[in-house]
N, CA, C and O atoms as a GROMACS GRO file, in nm:
protein
  512
    1MET      N    1   0.078  -0.117  -0.012
    1MET     CA    2  -0.004   0.001  -0.003
    1MET      C    3   0.070   0.123   0.005
    1MET      O    4   0.023   0.221  -0.051
    2ARG      N    5   0.206   0.132   0.083
    2ARG     CA    6   0.291   0.226   0.080
    2ARG      C    7   0.352   0.264  -0.053
    2ARG      O    8   0.375   0.380  -0.086
    3PHE      N    9   0.378   0.146  -0.132
    3PHE     CA   10   0.415   0.172  -0.268
    3PHE      C   11   0.334   0.231  -0.361
    3PHE      O   12   0.378   0.309  -0.444
    4LEU      N   13   0.209   0.198  -0.352
    4LEU     CA   14   0.095   0.246  -0.414
    4LEU      C   15   0.089   0.400  -0.406
    4LEU      O   16   0.088   0.472  -0.505
    5ILE      N   17   0.086   0.445  -0.281
    5ILE     CA   18   0.082   0.578  -0.254
    5ILE      C   19   0.202   0.668  -0.275
    5ILE      O   20   0.198   0.791  -0.287
    6LEU      N   21   0.315   0.588  -0.279
    6LEU     CA   22   0.433   0.666  -0.335
    6LEU      C   23   0.433   0.682  -0.476
    6LEU      O   24   0.472   0.786  -0.528
    7PHE      N   25   0.389   0.581  -0.542
    7PHE     CA   26   0.392   0.589  -0.696
    7PHE      C   27   0.273   0.685  -0.750
    7PHE      O   28   0.281   0.736  -0.862
    8LEU      N   29   0.159   0.708  -0.661
    8LEU     CA   30   0.064   0.789  -0.719
    8LEU      C   31   0.125   0.937  -0.671
    8LEU      O   32   0.094   1.031  -0.744
    9VAL      N   33   0.188   0.959  -0.582
    9VAL     CA   34   0.250   1.096  -0.538
    9VAL      C   35   0.354   1.123  -0.644
    9VAL      O   36   0.368   1.237  -0.687
   10SER      N   37   0.412   1.040  -0.678
   10SER     CA   38   0.543   1.068  -0.775
   10SER      C   39   0.475   1.107  -0.920
   10SER      O   40   0.541   1.179  -0.995
   11LEU      N   41   0.367   1.070  -0.956
   11LEU     CA   42   0.310   1.095  -1.065
   11LEU      C   43   0.258   1.241  -1.077
   11LEU      O   44   0.242   1.285  -1.191
   12VAL      N   45   0.234   1.311  -0.981
   12VAL     CA   46   0.175   1.461  -0.963
   12VAL      C   47   0.280   1.545  -1.030
   12VAL      O   48   0.246   1.604  -1.132
   13PRO      N   49   0.408   1.557  -0.983
   13PRO     CA   50   0.496   1.622  -1.081
   13PRO      C   51   0.493   1.624  -1.214
   13PRO      O   52   0.518   1.724  -1.281
   14LEU      N   53   0.457   1.496  -1.265
   14LEU     CA   54   0.458   1.501  -1.406
   14LEU      C   55   0.358   1.544  -1.469
   14LEU      O   56   0.369   1.575  -1.588
   15SER      N   57   0.238   1.556  -1.402
   15SER     CA   58   0.114   1.638  -1.453
   15SER      C   59   0.140   1.782  -1.517
   15SER      O   60   0.079   1.830  -1.612
   16CYS      N   61   0.248   1.843  -1.441
   16CYS     CA   62   0.275   1.964  -1.460
   16CYS      C   63   0.328   1.984  -1.619
   16CYS      O   64   0.325   2.097  -1.669
   17PHE      N   65   0.368   1.891  -1.682
   17PHE     CA   66   0.424   1.897  -1.827
   17PHE      C   67   0.321   1.852  -1.919
   17PHE      O   68   0.349   1.846  -2.039
   18ALA      N   69   0.203   1.818  -1.878
   18ALA     CA   70   0.094   1.799  -1.981
   18ALA      C   71   0.031   1.910  -2.033
   18ALA      O   72  -0.006   1.901  -2.150
   19GLU      N   73   0.008   2.017  -1.971
   19GLU     CA   74  -0.040   2.133  -2.029
   19GLU      C   75   0.057   2.203  -2.128
   19GLU      O   76   0.005   2.226  -2.237
   20PRO      N   77   0.172   2.239  -2.116
   20PRO     CA   78   0.266   2.302  -2.210
   20PRO      C   79   0.273   2.198  -2.340
   20PRO      O   80   0.262   2.248  -2.452
   21GLN      N   81   0.289   2.080  -2.331
   21GLN     CA   82   0.284   1.995  -2.451
   21GLN      C   83   0.148   2.006  -2.519
   21GLN      O   84   0.141   2.013  -2.642
   22LEU      N   85   0.049   2.006  -2.448
   22LEU     CA   86  -0.105   2.025  -2.511
   22LEU      C   87  -0.094   2.174  -2.581
   22LEU      O   88  -0.126   2.200  -2.697
   23GLU      N   89  -0.054   2.244  -2.506
   23GLU     CA   90  -0.087   2.391  -2.560
   23GLU      C   91   0.030   2.401  -2.700
   23GLU      O   92  -0.003   2.471  -2.796
   24ALA      N   93   0.141   2.340  -2.702
   24ALA     CA   94   0.240   2.370  -2.809
   24ALA      C   95   0.165   2.261  -2.918
   24ALA      O   96   0.186   2.286  -3.037
   25LYS      N   97   0.105   2.177  -2.896
   25LYS     CA   98   0.015   2.089  -2.996
   25LYS      C   99  -0.085   2.178  -3.060
   25LYS      O  100  -0.103   2.189  -3.182
   26LEU      N  101  -0.140   2.234  -2.978
   26LEU     CA  102  -0.245   2.329  -3.028
   26LEU      C  103  -0.208   2.441  -3.109
   26LEU      O  104  -0.261   2.467  -3.217
   27SER      N  105  -0.112   2.510  -3.052
   27SER     CA  106  -0.050   2.635  -3.133
   27SER      C  107   0.014   2.573  -3.266
   27SER      O  108   0.006   2.636  -3.371
   28SER      N  109   0.069   2.462  -3.262
   28SER     CA  110   0.130   2.404  -3.391
   28SER      C  111   0.007   2.375  -3.483
   28SER      O  112   0.009   2.413  -3.600
   29GLU      N  113  -0.098   2.308  -3.433
   29GLU     CA  114  -0.202   2.295  -3.527
   29GLU      C  115  -0.272   2.424  -3.599
   29GLU      O  116  -0.301   2.430  -3.719
   30HIS      N  117  -0.288   2.506  -3.521
   30HIS     CA  118  -0.339   2.648  -3.547
   30HIS      C  119  -0.252   2.706  -3.656
   30HIS      O  120  -0.296   2.763  -3.756
   31GLY      N  121  -0.101   2.684  -3.624
   31GLY     CA  122  -0.025   2.748  -3.722
   31GLY      C  123  -0.031   2.676  -3.856
   31GLY      O  124  -0.014   2.741  -3.959
   32VAL      N  125  -0.053   2.556  -3.861
   32VAL     CA  126  -0.087   2.479  -3.985
   32VAL      C  127  -0.203   2.517  -4.059
   32VAL      O  128  -0.207   2.522  -4.182
   33GLU      N  129  -0.313   2.548  -3.968
   33GLU     CA  130  -0.439   2.587  -4.025
   33GLU      C  131  -0.413   2.735  -4.098
   33GLU      O  132  -0.446   2.754  -4.214
   34ASP      N  133  -0.359   2.821  -4.028
   34ASP     CA  134  -0.313   2.961  -4.085
   34ASP      C  135  -0.263   2.946  -4.194
   34ASP      O  136  -0.317   2.986  -4.297
   35ALA      N  137  -0.134   2.878  -4.189
   35ALA     CA  138  -0.064   2.855  -4.299
   35ALA      C  139  -0.139   2.816  -4.438
   35ALA      O  140  -0.126   2.874  -4.546
   36GLN      N  141  -0.221   2.704  -4.409
   36GLN     CA  142  -0.294   2.637  -4.504
   36GLN      C  143  -0.412   2.742  -4.571
   36GLN      O  144  -0.443   2.731  -4.690
   37TYR      N  145  -0.475   2.844  -4.483
   37TYR     CA  146  -0.554   2.928  -4.535
   37TYR      C  147  -0.477   3.034  -4.608
   37TYR      O  148  -0.525   3.090  -4.706
   38ASP      N  149  -0.377   3.058  -4.568
   38ASP     CA  150  -0.289   3.181  -4.636
   38ASP      C  151  -0.255   3.120  -4.788
   38ASP      O  152  -0.264   3.189  -4.890
   39TYR      N  153  -0.218   2.990  -4.784
   39TYR     CA  154  -0.164   2.945  -4.900
   39TYR      C  155  -0.300   2.919  -5.004
   39TYR      O  156  -0.280   2.914  -5.125
   40GLU      N  157  -0.418   2.904  -4.955
   40GLU     CA  158  -0.534   2.875  -5.031
   40GLU      C  159  -0.583   3.013  -5.074
   40GLU      O  160  -0.652   3.017  -5.176
   41GLU      N  161  -0.557   3.119  -5.014
   41GLU     CA  162  -0.605   3.253  -5.041
   41GLU      C  163  -0.508   3.290  -5.165
   41GLU      O  164  -0.557   3.334  -5.269
   42ALA      N  165  -0.379   3.273  -5.153
   42ALA     CA  166  -0.269   3.320  -5.251
   42ALA      C  167  -0.309   3.226  -5.372
   42ALA      O  168  -0.320   3.281  -5.481
   43ASP      N  169  -0.330   3.098  -5.365
   43ASP     CA  170  -0.340   3.007  -5.476
   43ASP      C  171  -0.470   3.064  -5.560
   43ASP      O  172  -0.463   3.083  -5.681
   44ALA      N  173  -0.588   3.089  -5.483
   44ALA     CA  174  -0.714   3.135  -5.558
   44ALA      C  175  -0.682   3.259  -5.626
   44ALA      O  176  -0.724   3.276  -5.741
   45SER      N  177  -0.595   3.370  -5.552
   45SER     CA  178  -0.587   3.480  -5.624
   45SER      C  179  -0.494   3.469  -5.744
   45SER      O  180  -0.525   3.533  -5.845
   46VAL      N  181  -0.383   3.395  -5.744
   46VAL     CA  182  -0.305   3.367  -5.864
   46VAL      C  183  -0.399   3.302  -5.978
   46VAL      O  184  -0.394   3.334  -6.097
   47THR      N  185  -0.482   3.210  -5.923
   47THR     CA  186  -0.557   3.136  -6.037
   47THR      C  187  -0.672   3.253  -6.094
   47THR      O  188  -0.705   3.253  -6.213
   48ASP      N  189  -0.721   3.340  -6.007
   48ASP     CA  190  -0.801   3.420  -6.078
   48ASP      C  191  -0.740   3.525  -6.175
   48ASP      O  192  -0.790   3.558  -6.283
   49THR      N  193  -0.613   3.575  -6.117
   49THR     CA  194  -0.547   3.652  -6.211
   49THR      C  195  -0.528   3.587  -6.331
   49THR      O  196  -0.562   3.643  -6.435
   50PHE      N  197  -0.469   3.453  -6.334
   50PHE     CA  198  -0.442   3.386  -6.461
   50PHE      C  199  -0.569   3.384  -6.562
   50PHE      O  200  -0.559   3.410  -6.681
   51ARG      N  201  -0.686   3.349  -6.499
   51ARG     CA  202  -0.804   3.333  -6.574
   51ARG      C  203  -0.835   3.461  -6.615
   51ARG      O  204  -0.879   3.463  -6.730
   52PHE      N  205  -0.826   3.571  -6.562
   52PHE     CA  206  -0.868   3.692  -6.587
   52PHE      C  207  -0.779   3.742  -6.745
   52PHE      O  208  -0.832   3.802  -6.838
   53ILE      N  209  -0.664   3.706  -6.739
   53ILE     CA  210  -0.555   3.727  -6.826
   53ILE      C  211  -0.601   3.625  -6.949
   53ILE      O  212  -0.597   3.664  -7.066
   54MET      N  213  -0.641   3.500  -6.916
   54MET     CA  214  -0.688   3.420  -7.026
   54MET      C  215  -0.799   3.458  -7.112
   54MET      O  216  -0.806   3.442  -7.234
   55ARG      N  217  -0.900   3.517  -7.023
   55ARG     CA  218  -1.007   3.578  -7.083
   55ARG      C  219  -0.986   3.698  -7.184
   55ARG      O  220  -1.047   3.714  -7.290
   56LYS      N  221  -0.879   3.786  -7.125
   56LYS     CA  222  -0.846   3.890  -7.223
   56LYS      C  223  -0.780   3.849  -7.336
   56LYS      O  224  -0.797   3.901  -7.446
   57VAL      N  225  -0.688   3.734  -7.307
   57VAL     CA  226  -0.619   3.687  -7.465
   57VAL      C  227  -0.721   3.635  -7.555
   57VAL      O  228  -0.728   3.669  -7.673
   58ASN      N  229  -0.802   3.553  -7.498
   58ASN     CA  230  -0.915   3.513  -7.603
   58ASN      C  231  -1.010   3.609  -7.652
   58ASN      O  232  -1.068   3.584  -7.758
   59ALA      N  233  -1.035   3.717  -7.589
   59ALA     CA  234  -1.121   3.839  -7.636
   59ALA      C  235  -1.024   3.936  -7.717
   59ALA      O  236  -1.067   4.048  -7.746
   60GLY      N  237  -0.893   3.899  -7.755
   60GLY     CA  238  -0.832   3.967  -7.849
   60GLY      C  239  -0.768   4.100  -7.791
   60GLY      O  240  -0.718   4.179  -7.872
   61ASP      N  241  -0.766   4.125  -7.672
   61ASP     CA  242  -0.728   4.240  -7.606
   61ASP      C  243  -0.549   4.252  -7.615
   61ASP      O  244  -0.490   4.351  -7.572
   62TYR      N  245  -0.484   4.143  -7.673
   62TYR     CA  246  -0.339   4.162  -7.714
   62TYR      C  247  -0.311   4.144  -7.845
   62TYR      O  248  -0.212   4.078  -7.876
   63GLU      N  249  -0.382   4.191  -7.928
   63GLU     CA  250  -0.379   4.183  -8.085
   63GLU      C  251  -0.258   4.286  -8.111
   63GLU      O  252  -0.201   4.276  -8.220
   64ASP      N  253  -0.225   4.363  -8.040
   64ASP     CA  254  -0.130   4.465  -8.076
   64ASP      C  255   0.000   4.417  -8.057
   64ASP      O  256   0.090   4.487  -8.102
   65TYR      N  257   0.030   4.302  -7.995
   65TYR     CA  258   0.143   4.238  -7.981
   65TYR      C  259   0.208   4.144  -8.100
   65TYR      O  260   0.313   4.081  -8.093
   66MET      N  261   0.126   4.151  -8.199
   66MET     CA  262   0.139   4.083  -8.318
   66MET      C  263   0.182   3.943  -8.298
   66MET      O  264   0.271   3.898  -8.369
   67VAL      N  265   0.125   3.871  -8.207
   67VAL     CA  266   0.131   3.737  -8.180
   67VAL      C  267  -0.001   3.663  -8.198
   67VAL      O  268  -0.097   3.710  -8.137
   68PRO      N  269  -0.015   3.578  -8.257
   68PRO     CA  270  -0.149   3.511  -8.283
   68PRO      C  271  -0.202   3.461  -8.138
   68PRO      O  272  -0.126   3.427  -8.047
   69ILE      N  273  -0.331   3.463  -8.131
   69ILE     CA  274  -0.416   3.430  -7.998
   69ILE      C  275  -0.377   3.280  -7.964
   69ILE      O  276  -0.355   3.242  -7.849
   70SER      N  277  -0.373   3.206  -8.067
   70SER     CA  278  -0.344   3.054  -8.008
   70SER      C  279  -0.202   3.041  -7.978
   70SER      O  280  -0.174   2.954  -7.895
   71VAL      N  281  -0.106   3.108  -8.026
   71VAL     CA  282   0.023   3.102  -7.970
   71VAL      C  283   0.044   3.148  -7.819
   71VAL      O  284   0.106   3.086  -7.733
   72LEU      N  285  -0.022   3.273  -7.804
   72LEU     CA  286  -0.025   3.349  -7.648
   72LEU      C  287  -0.093   3.256  -7.573
   72LEU      O  288  -0.044   3.224  -7.465
   73ASP      N  289  -0.216   3.198  -7.618
   73ASP     CA  290  -0.275   3.115  -7.527
   73ASP      C  291  -0.208   2.989  -7.482
   73ASP      O  292  -0.212   2.952  -7.365
   74GLU      N  293  -0.145   2.920  -7.580
   74GLU     CA  294  -0.061   2.790  -7.543
   74GLU      C  295   0.059   2.850  -7.482
   74GLU      O  296   0.104   2.789  -7.384
   75SER      N  297   0.116   2.949  -7.517
   75SER     CA  298   0.246   2.984  -7.430
   75SER      C  299   0.206   3.016  -7.280
   75SER      O  300   0.278   2.981  -7.186
   76LEU      N  301   0.093   3.080  -7.264
   76LEU     CA  302   0.057   3.109  -7.108
   76LEU      C  303   0.013   2.988  -7.050
   76LEU      O  304   0.060   2.966  -6.938
   77MET      N  305  -0.070   2.897  -7.098
   77MET     CA  306  -0.099   2.778  -7.037
   77MET      C  307   0.043   2.686  -7.002
   77MET      O  308   0.061   2.637  -6.891
   78ASP      N  309   0.128   2.674  -7.101
   78ASP     CA  310   0.238   2.607  -7.091
   78ASP      C  311   0.329   2.668  -6.967
   78ASP      O  312   0.390   2.592  -6.891
   79SER      N  313   0.333   2.787  -6.955
   79SER     CA  314   0.420   2.848  -6.868
   79SER      C  315   0.347   2.832  -6.739
   79SER      O  316   0.419   2.786  -6.650
   80GLN      N  317   0.228   2.857  -6.706
   80GLN     CA  318   0.162   2.824  -6.590
   80GLN      C  319   0.176   2.679  -6.540
   80GLN      O  320   0.204   2.655  -6.423
   81HIS      N  321   0.155   2.589  -6.628
   81HIS     CA  322   0.188   2.441  -6.581
   81HIS      C  323   0.333   2.427  -6.538
   81HIS      O  324   0.365   2.373  -6.432
   82THR      N  325   0.412   2.472  -6.618
   82THR     CA  326   0.548   2.453  -6.589
   82THR      C  327   0.592   2.530  -6.434
   82THR      O  328   0.661   2.472  -6.349
   83TRP      N  329   0.551   2.636  -6.423
   83TRP     CA  330   0.546   2.728  -6.302
   83TRP      C  331   0.491   2.637  -6.177
   83TRP      O  332   0.552   2.628  -6.071
   84LYS      N  333   0.377   2.575  -6.202
   84LYS     CA  334   0.319   2.512  -6.062
   84LYS      C  335   0.431   2.387  -6.037
   84LYS      O  336   0.480   2.365  -5.926
   85GLU      N  337   0.460   2.318  -6.145
   85GLU     CA  338   0.565   2.203  -6.138
   85GLU      C  339   0.695   2.258  -6.048
   85GLU      O  340   0.736   2.202  -5.947
   86TYR      N  341   0.749   2.378  -6.107
   86TYR     CA  342   0.849   2.437  -6.024
   86TYR      C  343   0.814   2.463  -5.882
   86TYR      O  344   0.879   2.414  -5.789
   87ARG      N  345   0.693   2.554  -5.863
   87ARG     CA  346   0.668   2.584  -5.729
   87ARG      C  347   0.650   2.457  -5.644
   87ARG      O  348   0.689   2.467  -5.528
   88ASP      N  349   0.603   2.352  -5.678
   88ASP     CA  350   0.578   2.229  -5.598
   88ASP      C  351   0.730   2.175  -5.569
   88ASP      O  352   0.766   2.150  -5.454
   89ALA      N  353   0.809   2.162  -5.673
   89ALA     CA  354   0.919   2.083  -5.654
   89ALA      C  355   1.026   2.173  -5.569
   89ALA      O  356   1.108   2.121  -5.493
   90HIS      N  357   1.014   2.316  -5.592
   90HIS     CA  358   1.095   2.399  -5.509
   90HIS      C  359   1.048   2.384  -5.357
   90HIS      O  360   1.128   2.360  -5.266
   91CYS      N  361   0.929   2.398  -5.342
   91CYS     CA  362   0.884   2.399  -5.185
   91CYS      C  363   0.900   2.273  -5.117
   91CYS      O  364   0.926   2.261  -4.997
   92TYR      N  365   0.879   2.161  -5.217
   92TYR     CA  366   0.932   2.025  -5.133
   92TYR      C  367   1.076   2.035  -5.092
   92TYR      O  368   1.110   1.998  -4.980
   93GLY      N  369   1.171   2.090  -5.187
   93GLY     CA  370   1.306   2.115  -5.138
   93GLY      C  371   1.329   2.199  -5.030
   93GLY      O  372   1.431   2.180  -4.964
   94VAL      N  373   1.245   2.298  -5.000
   94VAL     CA  374   1.254   2.395  -4.901
   94VAL      C  375   1.211   2.296  -4.769
   94VAL      O  376   1.277   2.297  -4.665
   95GLN      N  377   1.106   2.220  -4.787
   95GLN     CA  378   1.051   2.133  -4.671
   95GLN      C  379   1.154   2.044  -4.638
   95GLN      O  380   1.175   2.020  -4.519
   96THR      N  381   1.224   1.988  -4.731
   96THR     CA  382   1.327   1.874  -4.684
   96THR      C  383   1.438   1.946  -4.631
   96THR      O  384   1.488   1.900  -4.528
   97LEU      N  385   1.495   2.067  -4.690
   97LEU     CA  386   1.612   2.105  -4.616
   97LEU      C  387   1.585   2.171  -4.480
   97LEU      O  388   1.679   2.197  -4.404
   98MET      N  389   1.449   2.201  -4.445
   98MET     CA  390   1.406   2.260  -4.303
   98MET      C  391   1.403   2.124  -4.203
   98MET      O  392   1.392   2.136  -4.081
   99GLY      N  393   1.414   2.008  -4.262
   99GLY     CA  394   1.419   1.895  -4.200
   99GLY      C  395   1.278   1.858  -4.142
   99GLY      O  396   1.178   1.909  -4.193
  100GLY      N  397   1.268   1.766  -4.033
  100GLY     CA  398   1.141   1.718  -3.969
  100GLY      C  399   1.088   1.824  -3.875
  100GLY      O  400   1.124   1.942  -3.870
  101GLY      N  401   0.987   1.756  -3.792
  101GLY     CA  402   0.939   1.855  -3.676
  101GLY      C  403   0.797   1.902  -3.750
  101GLY      O  404   0.760   1.886  -3.866
  102ALA      N  405   0.740   1.958  -3.649
  102ALA     CA  406   0.600   2.021  -3.652
  102ALA      C  407   0.625   2.128  -3.765
  102ALA      O  408   0.530   2.144  -3.841
  103SER      N  409   0.719   2.191  -3.784
  103SER     CA  410   0.697   2.310  -3.870
  103SER      C  411   0.733   2.277  -4.009
  103SER      O  412   0.737   2.374  -4.085
  104LYS      N  413   0.760   2.160  -4.060
  104LYS     CA  414   0.788   2.121  -4.195
  104LYS      C  415   0.659   2.163  -4.285
  104LYS      O  416   0.659   2.216  -4.396
  105THR      N  417   0.561   2.127  -4.213
  105THR     CA  418   0.429   2.143  -4.326
  105THR      C  419   0.402   2.305  -4.317
  105THR      O  420   0.358   2.360  -4.418
  106ILE      N  421   0.422   2.369  -4.222
  106ILE     CA  422   0.410   2.506  -4.207
  106ILE      C  423   0.502   2.574  -4.318
  106ILE      O  424   0.461   2.653  -4.403
  107ASP      N  425   0.646   2.525  -4.302
  107ASP     CA  426   0.746   2.577  -4.402
  107ASP      C  427   0.714   2.554  -4.543
  107ASP      O  428   0.754   2.628  -4.633
  108TYR      N  429   0.629   2.430  -4.564
  108TYR     CA  430   0.615   2.404  -4.718
  108TYR      C  431   0.494   2.482  -4.764
  108TYR      O  432   0.491   2.514  -4.882
  109LEU      N  433   0.399   2.515  -4.687
  109LEU     CA  434   0.284   2.596  -4.694
  109LEU      C  435   0.316   2.740  -4.726
  109LEU      O  436   0.263   2.798  -4.821
  110GLU      N  437   0.404   2.798  -4.644
  110GLU     CA  438   0.447   2.926  -4.639
  110GLU      C  439   0.519   2.946  -4.769
  110GLU      O  440   0.491   3.043  -4.838
  111CYS      N  441   0.607   2.860  -4.805
  111CYS     CA  442   0.690   2.882  -4.949
  111CYS      C  443   0.590   2.876  -5.052
  111CYS      O  444   0.592   2.960  -5.141
  112LEU      N  445   0.483   2.764  -5.048
  112LEU     CA  446   0.377   2.779  -5.167
  112LEU      C  447   0.309   2.914  -5.172
  112LEU      O  448   0.273   2.968  -5.277
  113THR      N  449   0.292   2.964  -5.045
  113THR     CA  450   0.213   3.104  -5.060
  113THR      C  451   0.295   3.208  -5.110
  113THR      O  452   0.245   3.286  -5.193
  114GLU      N  453   0.434   3.226  -5.067
  114GLU     CA  454   0.518   3.316  -5.119
  114GLU      C  455   0.536   3.318  -5.265
  114GLU      O  456   0.530   3.422  -5.330
  115LEU      N  457   0.562   3.190  -5.321
  115LEU     CA  458   0.584   3.166  -5.465
  115LEU      C  459   0.438   3.206  -5.538
  115LEU      O  460   0.444   3.254  -5.651
  116SER      N  461   0.326   3.188  -5.484
  116SER     CA  462   0.216   3.225  -5.552
  116SER      C  463   0.179   3.360  -5.544
  116SER      O  464   0.106   3.412  -5.628
  117LYS      N  465   0.236   3.430  -5.431
  117LYS     CA  466   0.219   3.583  -5.465
  117LYS      C  467   0.313   3.648  -5.559
  117LYS      O  468   0.281   3.743  -5.631
  118GLN      N  469   0.424   3.598  -5.556
  118GLN     CA  470   0.538   3.641  -5.663
  118GLN      C  471   0.488   3.604  -5.814
  118GLN      O  472   0.512   3.676  -5.912
  119ARG      N  473   0.418   3.487  -5.818
  119ARG     CA  474   0.359   3.445  -5.966
  119ARG      C  475   0.255   3.538  -6.003
  119ARG      O  476   0.255   3.585  -6.117
  120GLU      N  477   0.162   3.570  -5.914
  120GLU     CA  478   0.068   3.672  -5.924
  120GLU      C  479   0.128   3.805  -5.967
  120GLU      O  480   0.093   3.847  -6.078
  121GLN      N  481   0.199   3.865  -5.909
  121GLN     CA  482   0.279   3.971  -5.919
  121GLN      C  483   0.336   3.977  -6.065
  121GLN      O  484   0.308   4.073  -6.136
  122GLN      N  485   0.417   3.874  -6.111
  122GLN     CA  486   0.478   3.856  -6.235
  122GLN      C  487   0.371   3.865  -6.337
  122GLN      O  488   0.385   3.951  -6.424
  123LEU      N  489   0.253   3.781  -6.339
  123LEU     CA  490   0.162   3.795  -6.423
  123LEU      C  491   0.095   3.934  -6.434
  123LEU      O  492   0.080   3.984  -6.545
  124ARG      N  493   0.055   3.997  -6.320
  124ARG     CA  494   0.031   4.136  -6.335
  124ARG      C  495   0.109   4.241  -6.401
  124ARG      O  496   0.061   4.331  -6.469
  125ASP      N  497   0.250   4.218  -6.371
  125ASP     CA  498   0.347   4.310  -6.446
  125ASP      C  499   0.358   4.295  -6.589
  125ASP      O  500   0.375   4.384  -6.672
  126LEU      N  501   0.347   4.168  -6.607
  126LEU     CA  502   0.346   4.140  -6.769
  126LEU      C  503   0.240   4.152  -6.850
  126LEU      O  504   0.257   4.180  -6.969
  127TYR      N  505   0.132   4.134  -6.802
  127TYR     CA  506   0.012   4.108  -6.876
  127TYR      C  507  -0.098   4.206  -6.858
  127TYR      O  508  -0.180   4.226  -6.947
  128LEU      N  509  -0.100   4.277  -6.730
  128LEU     CA  510  -0.208   4.370  -6.712
  128LEU      C  511  -0.142   4.520  -6.695
  128LEU      O  512  -0.214   4.618  -6.678
   0.00000   0.00000   0.00000
C-alpha cells in the first residue's frame, strides 16, 4: 500500500508537463491551419489573375503584340503548368531542407504562399 501511495504521489509532478505539451500541439495545429488558409488565398488569387488574363487573350485584347492568339494562349498555359511544377518541387526542397518536426508542413505551405504571391505579381506586371 505504501508503494502505491508513493507511486501516485510521484506522478503528480509529471502532470505539470501535460499542459505545455498540449498547448504546443494546439498552437502548432493552429499555425498549420493559418498557413493552409494563407496558401489557399494566395492560390485562389493567382488562379483568378491567370483566368482573367486568359479571358483577355481570348477576347483579343493583346492583338497589338502581333502574336497570334493561339500562340499566346498556348504559351501562357504551358508557362503556368511549368510554373506549378517548379513551385511544388521547389517548396518540397525547402521542406526537406528545413528537416522534420512540426514546422515542416508550415514551411512548405509558407513557401507555396510566397511563390504564389510572386507569380501573381509577375503575371500582373507582364500582362495587365
